C-alpha positions in Angstrom: -18.0 -25.4 6.2 -21.7 -23.8 8.0 -24.1 -26.1 9.8 -26.1 -29.0 9.2 -29.5 -29.3 10.9 -28.5 -27.2 13.4 -25.0 -27.8 14.2 -21.6 -26.4 12.6 -20.3 -28.8 10.2 -16.4 -29.5 10.8 -14.2 -29.1 7.7 -10.5 -30.6 7.9 -8.3 -27.8 7.8 -4.9 -28.6 7.3 -1.7 -28.3 8.6 -0.6 -25.7 10.9 2.9 -24.6 12.0 5.8 -22.4 11.1 9.8 -22.4 10.7 9.3 -26.8 9.5 7.5 -27.0 12.5 4.1 -29.3 12.1 0.9 -29.0 14.9 -0.7 -31.5 12.8 -4.2 -30.9 11.0 -7.1 -28.9 12.6 -10.7 -28.8 11.8 -12.5 -25.6 11.4 -17.0 -25.5 12.2 -18.3 -21.8 11.4 -21.4 -21.0 12.7 -22.8 -16.3 12.2 -21.4 -15.3 15.5 -18.3 -17.3 15.8 -15.6 -19.8 14.7 -14.4 -23.2 15.9 -11.1 -24.7 16.2 -10.2 -28.5 16.9 -6.9 -30.9 16.6 -8.4 -33.7 14.4 -6.2 -36.3 16.3 -8.3 -35.7 19.4 -11.8 -34.3 18.3 -13.2 -34.7 22.1 -10.1 -32.2 23.2 -10.1 -28.8 24.1 -11.3 -26.2 21.3 -10.7 -22.5 20.7 -13.8 -20.7 19.7 -13.1 -16.8 18.3 -15.1 -14.5 16.7 -15.3 -14.3 12.6 -13.4 -10.9 12.5 -10.6 -12.3 14.5 -10.2 -15.6 13.1 -9.9 -13.6 9.5 -7.4 -11.5 10.9 -5.2 -14.6 12.3 -5.8 -16.2 8.9 -4.3 -13.3 6.8 -1.9 -12.4 9.5 -0.9 -16.6 9.5 -0.6 -16.2 5.7 1.5 -13.6 5.4 -0.2 -11.4 3.4 
């Protein structure tokens, strides 16, 4: 992840889901101020943008740690 030429570089994030439900693969791109998430199958579609601290909290929660 990180930036390429001033633009966020998208990285494949794997599958997200719970209880056997797959929501499909997602991609994540980071900038110093924002973490962006998008559907890797629909890259032109809607995107989620959150603060890095909120993303870290989500990842901790989702991993069950």
